[in-house]
PQR file with spaces between the fields and no chain letter, atoms N, CA, C, O and H, PARSE charges and radii, in Angstrom:
ATOM       1  N    MET     1      59.690  114.675  132.912 -0.4000 1.5000
ATOM       2  CA   MET     1      60.462  114.890  134.121 -0.0000 2.0000
ATOM       3  C    MET     1      59.524  114.618  135.309  0.5500 1.7000
ATOM       4  O    MET     1      58.410  115.136  135.385 -0.5500 1.4000
ATOM       5  N    GLU     2      60.008  113.815  136.196 -0.4000 1.5000
ATOM       6  CA   GLU     2      59.217  113.481  137.395 -0.0000 2.0000
ATOM       7  C    GLU     2      59.175  114.708  138.315  0.5500 1.7000
ATOM       8  O    GLU     2      60.190  115.367  138.540 -0.5500 1.4000
ATOM       9  H    GLU     2      60.913  113.395  136.135  0.4000 1.0000
ATOM      10  N    ILE     3      57.990  114.994  138.835 -0.4000 1.5000
ATOM      11  CA   ILE     3      57.792  116.098  139.769 -0.0000 2.0000
ATOM      12  C    ILE     3      57.501  115.500  141.144  0.5500 1.7000
ATOM      13  O    ILE     3      56.746  114.537  141.274 -0.5500 1.4000
ATOM      14  H    ILE     3      57.165  114.458  138.652  0.4000 1.0000
ATOM      15  N    ARG     4      58.121  116.097  142.169 -0.4000 1.5000
ATOM      16  CA   ARG     4      57.900  115.660  143.535 -0.0000 2.0000
ATOM      17  C    ARG     4      57.632  116.866  144.424  0.5500 1.7000
ATOM      18  O    ARG     4      57.929  118.006  144.067 -0.5500 1.4000
ATOM      19  H    ARG     4      58.735  116.880  142.063  0.4000 1.0000
ATOM      20  N    VAL     5      57.064  116.583  145.588 -0.4000 1.5000
ATOM      21  CA   VAL     5      56.844  117.638  146.576 -0.0000 2.0000
ATOM      22  C    VAL     5      58.137  117.791  147.398  0.5500 1.7000
ATOM      23  O    VAL     5      58.727  116.809  147.849 -0.5500 1.4000
ATOM      24  H    VAL     5      56.824  115.656  145.878  0.4000 1.0000
ATOM      25  N    LEU     6      58.545  119.025  147.572 -0.4000 1.5000
ATOM      26  CA   LEU     6      59.796  119.345  148.287 -0.0000 2.0000
ATOM      27  C    LEU     6      59.529  119.360  149.795  0.5500 1.7000
ATOM      28  O    LEU     6      58.980  120.312  150.349 -0.5500 1.4000
ATOM      29  H    LEU     6      58.066  119.823  147.206  0.4000 1.0000
ATOM      30  N    GLY     7      59.946  118.256  150.432 -0.4000 1.5000
ATOM      31  CA   GLY     7      59.782  118.157  151.897 -0.0000 2.0000
ATOM      32  C    GLY     7      58.379  118.457  152.336  0.5500 1.7000
ATOM      33  O    GLY     7      57.416  117.977  151.738 -0.5500 1.4000
ATOM      34  H    GLY     7      60.392  117.482  149.981  0.4000 1.0000
ATOM      35  N    ARG     8      58.255  119.248  153.379 -0.4000 1.5000
ATOM      36  CA   ARG     8      56.933  119.629  153.899 -0.0000 2.0000
ATOM      37  C    ARG     8      56.457  120.967  153.376  0.5500 1.7000
ATOM      38  O    ARG     8      55.463  121.505  153.863 -0.5500 1.4000
ATOM      39  H    ARG     8      59.037  119.638  153.865  0.4000 1.0000
ATOM      40  N    THR     9      57.157  121.517  152.382 -0.4000 1.5000
ATOM      41  CA   THR     9      56.822  122.838  151.870 -0.0000 2.0000
ATOM      42  C    THR     9      55.569  122.840  151.028  0.5500 1.7000
ATOM      43  O    THR     9      54.891  123.863  150.934 -0.5500 1.4000
ATOM      44  H    THR     9      57.965  121.080  151.986  0.4000 1.0000
ATOM      45  N    GLY    10      55.243  121.702  150.406 -0.4000 1.5000
ATOM      46  CA   GLY    10      54.126  121.651  149.495 -0.0000 2.0000
ATOM      47  C    GLY    10      54.486  122.109  148.092  0.5500 1.7000
ATOM      48  O    GLY    10      53.642  122.075  147.197 -0.5500 1.4000
ATOM      49  H    GLY    10      55.794  120.871  150.483  0.4000 1.0000
ATOM      50  N    LEU    11      55.741  122.541  147.884 -0.4000 1.5000
ATOM      51  CA   LEU    11      56.173  123.012  146.574 -0.0000 2.0000
ATOM      52  C    LEU    11      56.456  121.815  145.650  0.5500 1.7000
ATOM      53  O    LEU    11      57.097  120.841  146.045 -0.5500 1.4000
ATOM      54  H    LEU    11      56.427  122.569  148.611  0.4000 1.0000
ATOM      55  N    SER    12      55.970  121.917  144.440 -0.4000 1.5000
ATOM      56  CA   SER    12      56.223  120.864  143.457 -0.0000 2.0000
ATOM      57  C    SER    12      57.497  121.232  142.690  0.5500 1.7000
ATOM      58  O    SER    12      57.580  122.323  142.125 -0.5500 1.4000
ATOM      59  H    SER    12      55.450  122.708  144.119  0.4000 1.0000
ATOM      60  N    VAL    13      58.480  120.346  142.664 -0.4000 1.5000
ATOM      61  CA   VAL    13      59.749  120.595  141.983 -0.0000 2.0000
ATOM      62  C    VAL    13      60.131  119.348  141.188  0.5500 1.7000
ATOM      63  O    VAL    13      59.664  118.242  141.458 -0.5500 1.4000
ATOM      64  H    VAL    13      58.413  119.460  143.123  0.4000 1.0000
ATOM      65  N    SER    14      61.000  119.570  140.193 -0.4000 1.5000
ATOM      66  CA   SER    14      61.523  118.441  139.436 -0.0000 2.0000
ATOM      67  C    SER    14      62.590  117.743  140.245  0.5500 1.7000
ATOM      68  O    SER    14      63.202  118.358  141.119 -0.5500 1.4000
ATOM      69  H    SER    14      61.380  120.468  139.973  0.4000 1.0000
ATOM      70  N    ARG    15      62.827  116.465  139.974 -0.4000 1.5000
ATOM      71  CA   ARG    15      63.864  115.723  140.686 -0.0000 2.0000
ATOM      72  C    ARG    15      65.271  116.230  140.354  0.5500 1.7000
ATOM      73  O    ARG    15      66.202  116.077  141.144 -0.5500 1.4000
ATOM      74  H    ARG    15      62.329  115.966  139.265  0.4000 1.0000
ATOM      75  N    ILE    16      65.404  116.831  139.177 -0.4000 1.5000
ATOM      76  CA   ILE    16      66.674  117.401  138.766 -0.0000 2.0000
ATOM      77  C    ILE    16      66.543  118.906  138.790  0.5500 1.7000
ATOM      78  O    ILE    16      65.551  119.461  138.319 -0.5500 1.4000
ATOM      79  H    ILE    16      64.647  116.955  138.535  0.4000 1.0000
ATOM      80  N    GLY    17      67.547  119.567  139.341 -0.4000 1.5000
ATOM      81  CA   GLY    17      67.533  121.019  139.394 -0.0000 2.0000
ATOM      82  C    GLY    17      68.683  121.617  138.605  0.5500 1.7000
ATOM      83  O    GLY    17      69.572  120.909  138.132 -0.5500 1.4000
ATOM      84  H    GLY    17      68.353  119.116  139.724  0.4000 1.0000
ATOM      85  N    LEU    18      68.647  122.933  138.474 -0.4000 1.5000
ATOM      86  CA   LEU    18      69.692  123.638  137.743 -0.0000 2.0000
ATOM      87  C    LEU    18      70.309  124.672  138.693  0.5500 1.7000
ATOM      88  O    LEU    18      69.615  125.570  139.169 -0.5500 1.4000
ATOM      89  H    LEU    18      67.924  123.508  138.858  0.4000 1.0000
ATOM      90  N    GLY    19      71.596  124.546  138.964 -0.4000 1.5000
ATOM      91  CA   GLY    19      72.306  125.513  139.779 -0.0000 2.0000
ATOM      92  C    GLY    19      72.718  126.706  138.945  0.5500 1.7000
ATOM      93  O    GLY    19      73.284  126.539  137.865 -0.5500 1.4000
ATOM      94  H    GLY    19      72.160  123.817  138.578  0.4000 1.0000
ATOM      95  N    LEU    20      72.441  127.921  139.429 -0.4000 1.5000
ATOM      96  CA   LEU    20      72.648  129.097  138.649 -0.0000 2.0000
ATOM      97  C    LEU    20      73.862  129.949  139.084  0.5500 1.7000
ATOM      98  O    LEU    20      74.033  131.067  138.598 -0.5500 1.4000
ATOM      99  H    LEU    20      71.981  128.058  140.307  0.4000 1.0000
ATOM     100  N    ALA    21      74.680  129.437  139.974 -0.4000 1.5000
ATOM     101  CA   ALA    21      75.749  130.253  140.547 -0.0000 2.0000
ATOM     102  C    ALA    21      76.673  130.845  139.500  0.5500 1.7000
ATOM     103  O    ALA    21      77.081  131.998  139.636 -0.5500 1.4000
ATOM     104  H    ALA    21      74.541  128.529  140.369  0.4000 1.0000
ATOM     105  N    ALA    22      77.015  130.099  138.463 -0.4000 1.5000
ATOM     106  CA   ALA    22      77.965  130.562  137.465 -0.0000 2.0000
ATOM     107  C    ALA    22      77.309  131.034  136.164  0.5500 1.7000
ATOM     108  O    ALA    22      78.003  131.463  135.242 -0.5500 1.4000
ATOM     109  H    ALA    22      76.683  129.162  138.352  0.4000 1.0000
ATOM     110  N    LEU    23      76.004  130.958  136.089 -0.4000 1.5000
ATOM     111  CA   LEU    23      75.313  131.300  134.862 -0.0000 2.0000
ATOM     112  C    LEU    23      75.473  132.782  134.542  0.5500 1.7000
ATOM     113  O    LEU    23      75.026  133.638  135.306 -0.5500 1.4000
ATOM     114  H    LEU    23      75.441  130.609  136.838  0.4000 1.0000
ATOM     115  N    GLY    24      76.109  133.084  133.413 -0.4000 1.5000
ATOM     116  CA   GLY    24      76.292  134.447  133.003 -0.0000 2.0000
ATOM     117  C    GLY    24      77.361  135.211  133.749  0.5500 1.7000
ATOM     118  O    GLY    24      77.422  136.438  133.667 -0.5500 1.4000
ATOM     119  H    GLY    24      76.472  132.389  132.792  0.4000 1.0000
ATOM     120  N    ARG    25      78.216  134.489  134.488 -0.4000 1.5000
ATOM     121  CA   ARG    25      79.249  135.141  135.303 -0.0000 2.0000
ATOM     122  C    ARG    25      80.613  134.568  134.974  0.5500 1.7000
ATOM     123  O    ARG    25      81.095  133.688  135.686 -0.5500 1.4000
ATOM     124  H    ARG    25      78.165  133.492  134.555  0.4000 1.0000
ATOM     125  N    PRO    26      81.246  135.044  133.915 -0.5600 1.5000
ATOM     126  CA   PRO    26      82.557  134.490  133.542  0.2800 2.0000
ATOM     127  C    PRO    26      83.621  134.679  134.630  0.5500 1.7000
ATOM     128  O    PRO    26      84.568  133.895  134.693 -0.5500 1.4000
ATOM     129  N    GLY    27      83.490  135.689  135.478 -0.4000 1.5000
ATOM     130  CA   GLY    27      84.408  135.894  136.559 -0.0000 2.0000
ATOM     131  C    GLY    27      84.362  134.790  137.613  0.5500 1.7000
ATOM     132  O    GLY    27      85.307  134.600  138.379 -0.5500 1.4000
ATOM     133  H    GLY    27      82.720  136.325  135.427  0.4000 1.0000
ATOM     134  N    TYR    28      83.244  134.070  137.634 -0.4000 1.5000
ATOM     135  CA   TYR    28      83.068  132.996  138.593 -0.0000 2.0000
ATOM     136  C    TYR    28      83.763  131.708  138.108  0.5500 1.7000
ATOM     137  O    TYR    28      84.084  130.820  138.897 -0.5500 1.4000
ATOM     138  H    TYR    28      82.477  134.225  137.012  0.4000 1.0000
ATOM     139  N    ILE    29      83.984  131.639  136.786 -0.4000 1.5000
ATOM     140  CA   ILE    29      84.584  130.482  136.188 -0.0000 2.0000
ATOM     141  C    ILE    29      86.100  130.631  136.285  0.5500 1.7000
ATOM     142  O    ILE    29      86.645  131.690  135.976 -0.5500 1.4000
ATOM     143  H    ILE    29      83.724  132.361  136.144  0.4000 1.0000
ATOM     144  N    ASN    30      86.779  129.569  136.715 -0.4000 1.5000
ATOM     145  CA   ASN    30      88.221  129.663  136.831 -0.0000 2.0000
ATOM     146  C    ASN    30      88.914  128.474  136.178  0.5500 1.7000
ATOM     147  O    ASN    30      88.262  127.580  135.636 -0.5500 1.4000
ATOM     148  H    ASN    30      86.336  128.708  136.966  0.4000 1.0000
ATOM     149  N    LEU    31      90.204  128.475  136.234 -0.4000 1.5000
ATOM     150  CA   LEU    31      91.031  127.381  135.714 -0.0000 2.0000
ATOM     151  C    LEU    31      90.831  127.116  134.221  0.5500 1.7000
ATOM     152  O    LEU    31      90.952  125.981  133.761 -0.5500 1.4000
ATOM     153  H    LEU    31      90.733  129.201  136.673  0.4000 1.0000
ATOM     154  N    GLY    32      90.524  128.175  133.471 -0.4000 1.5000
ATOM     155  CA   GLY    32      90.373  128.012  132.034 -0.0000 2.0000
ATOM     156  C    GLY    32      89.119  127.306  131.586  0.5500 1.7000
ATOM     157  O    GLY    32      89.058  126.828  130.453 -0.5500 1.4000
ATOM     158  H    GLY    32      90.426  129.098  133.844  0.4000 1.0000
ATOM     159  N    HIS    33      88.146  127.227  132.412 -0.4000 1.5000
ATOM     160  CA   HIS    33      86.923  126.510  132.072 -0.0000 2.0000
ATOM     161  C    HIS    33      85.918  127.394  131.331  0.5500 1.7000
ATOM     162  O    HIS    33      84.741  127.048  131.228 -0.5500 1.4000
ATOM     163  H    HIS    33      88.196  127.616  133.333  0.4000 1.0000
ATOM     164  N    ASP    34      86.379  128.520  130.822 -0.4000 1.5000
ATOM     165  CA   ASP    34      85.430  129.436  130.157 -0.0000 2.0000
ATOM     166  C    ASP    34      85.524  129.369  128.628  0.5500 1.7000
ATOM     167  O    ASP    34      84.957  130.220  127.943 -0.5500 1.4000
ATOM     168  H    ASP    34      87.335  128.801  130.906  0.4000 1.0000
ATOM     169  N    GLN    35      86.243  128.354  128.074 -0.4000 1.5000
ATOM     170  CA   GLN    35      86.409  128.261  126.626 -0.0000 2.0000
ATOM     171  C    GLN    35      85.047  128.130  125.882  0.5500 1.7000
ATOM     172  O    GLN    35      84.888  128.623  124.765 -0.5500 1.4000
ATOM     173  H    GLN    35      86.704  127.663  128.631  0.4000 1.0000
ATOM     174  N    ASP    36      84.113  127.479  126.510 -0.4000 1.5000
ATOM     175  CA   ASP    36      82.807  127.295  125.836 -0.0000 2.0000
ATOM     176  C    ASP    36      82.024  128.575  125.691  0.5500 1.7000
ATOM     177  O    ASP    36      81.023  128.604  124.976 -0.5500 1.4000
ATOM     178  H    ASP    36      84.241  127.078  127.417  0.4000 1.0000
ATOM     179  N    LEU    37      82.460  129.660  126.365 -0.4000 1.5000
ATOM     180  CA   LEU    37      81.754  130.928  126.239 -0.0000 2.0000
ATOM     181  C    LEU    37      82.110  131.658  124.930  0.5500 1.7000
ATOM     182  O    LEU    37      81.395  132.573  124.520 -0.5500 1.4000
ATOM     183  H    LEU    37      83.274  129.637  126.946  0.4000 1.0000
ATOM     184  N    GLY    38      83.192  131.262  124.285 -0.4000 1.5000
ATOM     185  CA   GLY    38      83.619  131.916  123.060 -0.0000 2.0000
ATOM     186  C    GLY    38      84.301  133.231  123.359  0.5500 1.7000
ATOM     187  O    GLY    38      84.562  133.570  124.514 -0.5500 1.4000
ATOM     188  H    GLY    38      83.773  130.519  124.618  0.4000 1.0000
ATOM     189  N    ALA    39      84.586  133.966  122.300 -0.4000 1.5000
ATOM     190  CA   ALA    39      85.328  135.222  122.419 -0.0000 2.0000
ATOM     191  C    ALA    39      84.454  136.358  122.963  0.5500 1.7000
ATOM     192  O    ALA    39      84.954  137.248  123.653 -0.5500 1.4000
ATOM     193  H    ALA    39      84.375  133.691  121.362  0.4000 1.0000
ATOM     194  N    ASP    40      83.171  136.331  122.659 -0.4000 1.5000
ATOM     195  CA   ASP    40      82.284  137.437  123.082 -0.0000 2.0000
ATOM     196  C    ASP    40      81.768  137.197  124.491  0.5500 1.7000
ATOM     197  O    ASP    40      80.910  136.346  124.725 -0.5500 1.4000
ATOM     198  H    ASP    40      82.765  135.608  122.099  0.4000 1.0000
ATOM     199  N    LYS    41      82.312  137.966  125.420 -0.4000 1.5000
ATOM     200  CA   LYS    41      81.878  137.887  126.821 -0.0000 2.0000
ATOM     201  C    LYS    41      81.195  139.157  127.240  0.5500 1.7000
ATOM     202  O    LYS    41      81.255  139.546  128.407 -0.5500 1.4000
ATOM     203  H    LYS    41      83.009  138.657  125.230  0.4000 1.0000
ATOM     204  N    SER    42      80.532  139.820  126.281 -0.4000 1.5000
ATOM     205  CA   SER    42      79.789  141.045  126.576 -0.0000 2.0000
ATOM     206  C    SER    42      78.579  140.697  127.426  0.5500 1.7000
ATOM     207  O    SER    42      78.146  139.546  127.461 -0.5500 1.4000
ATOM     208  H    SER    42      80.483  139.504  125.334  0.4000 1.0000
ATOM     209  N    VAL    43      78.041  141.682  128.103 -0.4000 1.5000
ATOM     210  CA   VAL    43      76.823  141.467  128.927 -0.0000 2.0000
ATOM     211  C    VAL    43      75.715  140.904  128.063  0.5500 1.7000
ATOM     212  O    VAL    43      75.002  139.984  128.463 -0.5500 1.4000
ATOM     213  H    VAL    43      78.392  142.618  128.075  0.4000 1.0000
ATOM     214  N    GLU    44      75.577  141.472  126.864 -0.4000 1.5000
ATOM     215  CA   GLU    44      74.466  141.021  126.003 -0.0000 2.0000
ATOM     216  C    GLU    44      74.651  139.579  125.585  0.5500 1.7000
ATOM     217  O    GLU    44      73.684  138.817  125.590 -0.5500 1.4000
ATOM     218  H    GLU    44      76.156  142.220  126.539  0.4000 1.0000
ATOM     219  N    ALA    45      75.866  139.174  125.221 -0.4000 1.5000
ATOM     220  CA   ALA    45      76.139  137.805  124.797 -0.0000 2.0000
ATOM     221  C    ALA    45      75.908  136.831  125.972  0.5500 1.7000
ATOM     222  O    ALA    45      75.301  135.774  125.798 -0.5500 1.4000
ATOM     223  H    ALA    45      76.652  139.793  125.218  0.4000 1.0000
ATOM     224  N    LEU    46      76.394  137.198  127.153 -0.4000 1.5000
ATOM     225  CA   LEU    46      76.222  136.313  128.306 -0.0000 2.0000
ATOM     226  C    LEU    46      74.751  136.216  128.690  0.5500 1.7000
ATOM     227  O    LEU    46      74.288  135.146  129.086 -0.5500 1.4000
ATOM     228  H    LEU    46      76.887  138.056  127.294  0.4000 1.0000
ATOM     229  N    GLU    47      74.025  137.294  128.581 -0.4000 1.5000
ATOM     230  CA   GLU    47      72.594  137.249  128.882 -0.0000 2.0000
ATOM     231  C    GLU    47      71.852  136.338  127.895  0.5500 1.7000
ATOM     232  O    GLU    47      70.982  135.561  128.288 -0.5500 1.4000
ATOM     233  H    GLU    47      74.401  138.163  128.259  0.4000 1.0000
ATOM     234  N    LEU    48      72.206  136.444  126.621 -0.4000 1.5000
ATOM     235  CA   LEU    48      71.576  135.573  125.597 -0.0000 2.0000
ATOM     236  C    LEU    48      71.870  134.113  125.882  0.5500 1.7000
ATOM     237  O    LEU    48      70.968  133.280  125.799 -0.5500 1.4000
ATOM     238  H    LEU    48      72.913  137.076  126.302  0.4000 1.0000
ATOM     239  N    ARG    49      73.111  133.782  126.215 -0.4000 1.5000
ATOM     240  CA   ARG    49      73.491  132.393  126.544 -0.0000 2.0000
ATOM     241  C    ARG    49      72.722  131.926  127.788  0.5500 1.7000
ATOM     242  O    ARG    49      72.244  130.793  127.827 -0.5500 1.4000
ATOM     243  H    ARG    49      73.844  134.459  126.282  0.4000 1.0000
ATOM     244  N    ALA    50      72.602  132.786  128.795 -0.4000 1.5000
ATOM     245  CA   ALA    50      71.878  132.405  130.009 -0.0000 2.0000
ATOM     246  C    ALA    50      70.418  132.099  129.698  0.5500 1.7000
ATOM     247  O    ALA    50      69.854  131.154  130.248 -0.5500 1.4000
ATOM     248  H    ALA    50      72.991  133.707  128.763  0.4000 1.0000
ATOM     249  N    HIS    51      69.806  132.885  128.827 -0.4000 1.5000
ATOM     250  CA   HIS    51      68.425  132.653  128.424 -0.0000 2.0000
ATOM     251  C    HIS    51      68.291  131.337  127.688  0.5500 1.7000
ATOM     252  O    HIS    51      67.300  130.630  127.874 -0.5500 1.4000
ATOM     253  H    HIS    51      70.264  133.653  128.379  0.4000 1.0000
ATOM     254  N    HIS    52      69.267  130.985  126.854 -0.4000 1.5000
ATOM     255  CA   HIS    52      69.254  129.718  126.128 -0.0000 2.0000
ATOM     256  C    HIS    52      69.290  128.551  127.127  0.5500 1.7000
ATOM     257  O    HIS    52      68.541  127.584  126.986 -0.5500 1.4000
ATOM     258  H    HIS    52      70.072  131.559  126.703  0.4000 1.0000
ATOM     259  N    VAL    53      70.163  128.651  128.132 -0.4000 1.5000
ATOM     260  CA   VAL    53      70.266  127.606  129.159 -0.0000 2.0000
ATOM     261  C    VAL    53      68.962  127.464  129.921  0.5500 1.7000
ATOM     262  O    VAL    53      68.469  126.353  130.117 -0.5500 1.4000
ATOM     263  H    VAL    53      70.772  129.436  128.246  0.4000 1.0000
ATOM     264  N    LEU    54      68.399  128.596  130.355 -0.4000 1.5000
ATOM     265  CA   LEU    54      67.139  128.565  131.104 -0.0000 2.0000
ATOM     266  C    LEU    54      65.989  128.029  130.250  0.5500 1.7000
ATOM     267  O    LEU    54      65.175  127.243  130.736 -0.5500 1.4000
ATOM     268  H    LEU    54      68.799  129.498  130.196  0.4000 1.0000
ATOM     269  N    ASP    55      65.915  128.437  129.011 -0.4000 1.5000
ATOM     270  CA   ASP    55      64.865  127.906  128.108 -0.0000 2.0000
ATOM     271  C    ASP    55      64.989  126.419  127.919  0.5500 1.7000
ATOM     272  O    ASP    55      63.990  125.701  127.965 -0.5500 1.4000
ATOM     273  H    ASP    55      66.575  129.075  128.616  0.4000 1.0000
ATOM     274  N    ALA    56      66.236  125.927  127.699 -0.4000 1.5000
ATOM     275  CA   ALA    56      66.441  124.503  127.508 -0.0000 2.0000
ATOM     276  C    ALA    56      66.060  123.710  128.782  0.5500 1.7000
ATOM     277  O    ALA    56      65.457  122.640  128.701 -0.5500 1.4000
ATOM     278  H    ALA    56      67.047  126.510  127.662  0.4000 1.0000
ATOM     279  N    ALA    57      66.420  124.249  129.930 -0.4000 1.5000
ATOM     280  CA   ALA    57      66.057  123.582  131.188 -0.0000 2.0000
ATOM     281  C    ALA    57      64.553  123.509  131.343  0.5500 1.7000
ATOM     282  O    ALA    57      64.021  122.463  131.717 -0.5500 1.4000
ATOM     283  H    ALA    57      66.911  125.118  129.995  0.4000 1.0000
ATOM     284  N    TRP    58      63.860  124.593  131.063 -0.4000 1.5000
ATOM     285  CA   TRP    58      62.398  124.636  131.214 -0.0000 2.0000
ATOM     286  C    TRP    58      61.773  123.626  130.201  0.5500 1.7000
ATOM     287  O    TRP    58      60.874  122.863  130.557 -0.5500 1.4000
ATOM     288  H    TRP    58      64.292  125.442  130.758  0.4000 1.0000
ATOM     289  N    GLU    59      62.251  123.639  128.977 -0.4000 1.5000
ATOM     290  CA   GLU    59      61.719  122.690  127.984 -0.0000 2.0000
ATOM     291  C    GLU    59      61.953  121.248  128.416  0.5500 1.7000
ATOM     292  O    GLU    59      61.141  120.377  128.105 -0.5500 1.4000
ATOM     293  H    GLU    59      62.980  124.258  128.688  0.4000 1.0000
ATOM     294  N    ALA    60      63.043  120.978  129.127 -0.4000 1.5000
ATOM     295  CA   ALA    60      63.345  119.618  129.605 -0.0000 2.0000
ATOM     296  C    ALA    60      62.524  119.242  130.832  0.5500 1.7000
ATOM     297  O    ALA    60      62.592  118.105  131.298 -0.5500 1.4000
ATOM     298  H    ALA    60      63.702  121.686  129.380  0.4000 1.0000
ATOM     299  N    GLY    61      61.752  120.181  131.354 -0.4000 1.5000
ATOM     300  CA   GLY    61      60.899  119.878  132.486 -0.0000 2.0000
ATOM     301  C    GLY    61      61.487  120.245  133.843  0.5500 1.7000
ATOM     302  O    GLY    61      60.897  119.926  134.875 -0.5500 1.4000
ATOM     303  H    GLY    61      61.696  121.105  130.975  0.4000 1.0000
ATOM     304  N    ILE    62      62.628  120.903  133.860 -0.4000 1.5000
ATOM     305  CA   ILE    62      63.239  121.295  135.120 -0.0000 2.0000
ATOM     306  C    ILE    62      62.424  122.427  135.759  0.5500 1.7000
ATOM     307  O    ILE    62      62.157  123.456  135.138 -0.5500 1.4000
ATOM     308  H    ILE    62      63.108  121.163  133.022  0.4000 1.0000
ATOM     309  N    ARG    63      62.040  122.200  137.025 -0.4000 1.5000
ATOM     310  CA   ARG    63      61.260  123.206  137.720 -0.0000 2.0000
ATOM     311  C    ARG    63      61.876  123.577  139.067  0.5500 1.7000
ATOM     312  O    ARG    63      61.238  124.233  139.890 -0.5500 1.4000
ATOM     313  H    ARG    63      62.257  121.364  137.529  0.4000 1.0000
ATOM     314  N    TYR    64      63.123  123.153  139.284 -0.4000 1.5000
ATOM     315  CA   TYR    64      63.838  123.504  140.511 -0.0000 2.0000
ATOM     316  C    TYR    64      65.101  124.232  140.074  0.5500 1.7000
ATOM     317  O    TYR    64      65.932  123.689  139.346 -0.5500 1.4000
ATOM     318  H    TYR    64      63.642  122.620  138.615  0.4000 1.0000
ATOM     319  N    TYR    65      65.228  125.479  140.537 -0.4000 1.5000
ATOM     320  CA   TYR    65      66.373  126.315  140.206 -0.0000 2.0000
ATOM     321  C    TYR    65      67.006  126.797  141.495  0.5500 1.7000
ATOM     322  O    TYR    65      66.341  127.396  142.340 -0.5500 1.4000
ATOM     323  H    TYR    65      64.553  125.920  141.128  0.4000 1.0000
ATOM     324  N    ASP    66      68.302  126.531  141.640 -0.4000 1.5000
ATOM     325  CA   ASP    66      69.036  126.957  142.826 -0.0000 2.0000
ATOM     326  C    ASP    66      69.711  128.286  142.495  0.5500 1.7000
ATOM     327  O    ASP    66      70.715  128.328  141.784 -0.5500 1.4000
ATOM     328  H    ASP    66      68.842  126.044  140.953  0.4000 1.0000
ATOM     329  N    ALA    67      69.150  129.352  143.014 -0.4000 1.5000
ATOM     330  CA   ALA    67      69.649  130.705  142.744 -0.0000 2.0000
ATOM     331  C    ALA    67      70.164  131.314  144.043  0.5500 1.7000
ATOM     332  O    ALA    67      69.392  131.897  144.805 -0.5500 1.4000
ATOM     333  H    ALA    67      68.334  129.317  143.592  0.4000 1.0000
ATOM     334  N    PRO    68      71.473  131.182  144.301 -0.5600 1.5000
ATOM     335  CA   PRO    68      72.021  131.697  145.554  0.2800 2.0000
ATOM     336  C    PRO    68      72.030  133.227  145.569  0.5500 1.7000
ATOM     337  O    PRO    68      71.996  133.884  144.528 -0.5500 1.4000
ATOM     338  N    ALA    69      72.078  133.766  146.786 -0.4000 1.5000
ATOM     339  CA   ALA    69      72.195  135.214  146.923 -0.0000 2.0000
ATOM     340  C    ALA    69      73.544  135.647  146.381  0.5500 1.7000
ATOM     341  O    ALA    69      74.520  134.907  146.503 -0.5500 1.4000
ATOM     342  H    ALA    69      72.107  133.232  147.631  0.4000 1.0000
ATOM     343  N    PRO    70      73.621  136.829  145.784 -0.5600 1.5000
ATOM     344  CA   PRO    70      74.916  137.295  145.255  0.2800 2.0000
ATOM     345  C    PRO    70      75.965  137.314  146.373  0.5500 1.7000
ATOM     346  O    PRO    70      75.735  137.853  147.456 -0.5500 1.4000
ATOM     347  N    MET    71      77.113  136.717  146.082 -0.4000 1.5000
ATOM     348  CA   MET    71      78.163  136.643  147.083 -0.0000 2.0000
ATOM     349  C    MET    71      79.052  137.857  147.062  0.5500 1.7000
ATOM     350  O    MET    71      79.780  138.096  148.026 -0.5500 1.4000
ATOM     351  H    MET    71      77.300  136.280  145.202  0.4000 1.0000
ATOM     352  N    ALA    72      79.020  138.652  145.976 -0.4000 1.5000
ATOM     353  CA   ALA    72      79.885  139.797  145.854 -0.0000 2.0000
ATOM     354  C    ALA    72      79.269  141.040  146.517  0.5500 1.7000
ATOM     355  O    ALA    72      79.970  142.009  146.809 -0.5500 1.4000
ATOM     356  H    ALA    72      78.429  138.458  145.193  0.4000 1.0000
ATOM     357  N    SER    73      77.987  140.998  146.742 -0.4000 1.5000
ATOM     358  CA   SER    73      77.326  142.173  147.350 -0.0000 2.0000
ATOM     359  C    SER    73      77.553  142.198  148.860  0.5500 1.7000
ATOM     360  O    SER    73      77.484  141.159  149.518 -0.5500 1.4000
ATOM     361  H    SER    73      77.417  140.211  146.505  0.4000 1.0000
ATOM     362  N    PRO    74      77.824  143.389  149.409 -0.5600 1.5000
ATOM     363  CA   PRO    74      77.953  143.445  150.873  0.2800 2.0000
ATOM     364  C    PRO    74      76.609  143.158  151.533  0.5500 1.7000
ATOM     365  O    PRO    74      75.549  143.555  151.051 -0.5500 1.4000
ATOM     366  N    LYS    75      76.701  142.461  152.639 -0.4000 1.5000
ATOM     367  CA   LYS    75      75.467  142.138  153.384 -0.0000 2.0000
ATOM     368  C    LYS    75      75.163  143.296  154.358  0.5500 1.7000
ATOM     369  O    LYS    75      76.065  143.849  154.987 -0.5500 1.4000
ATOM     370  H    LYS    75      77.562  142.138  153.030  0.4000 1.0000
ATOM     371  N    PRO    76      73.903  143.636  154.462 -0.5600 1.5000
ATOM     372  CA   PRO    76      73.560  144.723  155.418  0.2800 2.0000
ATOM     373  C    PRO    76      73.877  144.309  156.855  0.5500 1.7000
ATOM     374  O    PRO    76      73.697  143.148  157.224 -0.5500 1.4000
ATOM     375  N    SER    77      74.342  145.247  157.653 -0.4000 1.5000
ATOM     376  CA   SER    77      74.667  144.916  159.035 -0.0000 2.0000
ATOM     377  C    SER    77      73.456  145.009  159.934  0.5500 1.7000
ATOM     378  O    SER    77      73.558  144.760  161.135 -0.5500 1.4000
ATOM     379  H    SER    77      74.488  146.190  157.353  0.4000 1.0000
């Protein structure tokens, strides 16, 4: 995986990143796109699947992860 410097930050990142917005969050998935999760949607099962995705991404050389702030949490005033 090719690594590049991110703008003027000096951070080294992979050219391909992994967006984490829906990882482990079946409530975020809509329109029936959750079939690949299988029947077990327990916290433990979703956490295990999330770890498998993250491990596979790391093994593939991905070093850029887009982890947005939780949208369901109230923001402090």
